[in-house]
C-alpha positions, 0 to 999 in steps of 0.5 A, spaced: 437 015 480 434 015 487 436 023 487 432 023 480 425 020 483 426 025 489 427 031 484 421 029 481 417 029 487 419 036 489 417 039 482 411 035 483 409 037 490 411 044 489 407 044 483 401 041 486 402 047 492 401 053 487 395 049 484 392 048 491 393 055 492 390 058 485 384 053 486 383 056 493 383 063 489 378 061 485 373 058 490 373 065 494 371 067 487 365 062 487 363 062 493 362 070 493 358 069 486 354 064 490 353 068 496 351 074 491 345 070 488 342 067 495 343 075 497 338 076 491 334 070 493 332 072 500 331 079 499 325 077 493 322 071 497 322 077 503 319 082 499 315 078 495 312 072 498 314 074 506 318 067 507 319 065 513 327 065 516 328 057 516 323 056 510 328 060 506 334 057 509 331 050 507 329 054 500 337 055 500 339 050 501 337 046 496 340 052 490 346 054 492 351 048 492 358 049 497 353 054 501 347 049 501 350 045 508 351 052 511 344 054 509 341 047 511 345 048 518 341 054 519 335 052 517 335 046 522 337 051 527 332 056 526 327 051 527 330 048 533 331 056 536 335 053 541 339 059 540 337 067 543 338 070 535 339 069 529 346 073 529 348 066 534 345 061 529 349 063 523 355 064 527 354 057 529 352 054 523 359 057 520 362 054 525 360 047 523 359 049 515 366 046 511 370 051 510 368 058 507 372 063 505 373 068 511 370 074 507 364 070 505 362 068 512 364 076 514 359 078 510 354 072 513 355 075 520 354 082 519 347 081 515 345 076 521 342 081 526 337 084 520 334 078 519 328 076 522 328 081 528 325 087 524 320 090 519 321 087 512 325 095 509 330 094 514 331 087 513 331 089 505 336 095 507 341 089 510 340 084 504 342 090 500 348 091 504 351 084 504 349 084 496 353 090 495 359 087 500 358 081 496 359 084 490 365 088 492 368 082 493 367 078 487 370 085 483 376 085 488 377 077 487 376 078 480 381 083 479 386 079 483 385 072 480 388 075 474 396 076 476 395 071 482 393 065 479 399 065 474 404 068 480 401 061 484 403 056 478 410 060 476 411 060 483 410 053 485 414 051 478 420 055 480 420 054 487 421 046 485 426 047 480 430 051 484 429 045 490 430 040 484 436 044 482 439 045 489 439 037 490 442 035 483 
């Protein structure tokens, strides 16, 4: 009886690990999509309304789901202006934000030097580059996700069954 309970726990645990990995892949895709929307919103606000960065980050913090904490932290840091550059503020906010996929953080770090320091055209160019990187990340995640998610589920179940057979 104890072996059977142990086998059930092993199968459920390894299946849970596979589901967690699949969820991580989906979360990366969803965060990249939200980043692309945020970058488009930033571009429109800067081009049309000339919105200042603290107000822009505050606006984005109310609209962007998982990225809202990051943008909220950036808005606060920009208002306090204790850091020397936007790059330092983005880096500090990324460190304080909940775990975001690394690719999303990299895109934001590459965008940061072009924000708030140059003319509008340079900022728009930087935002276009970042939006292109976000779109490339979305396309890569979509192409990998189809096979990857199914593989994670299968791997989790098979690993659990293999351990269960070894235990019996």
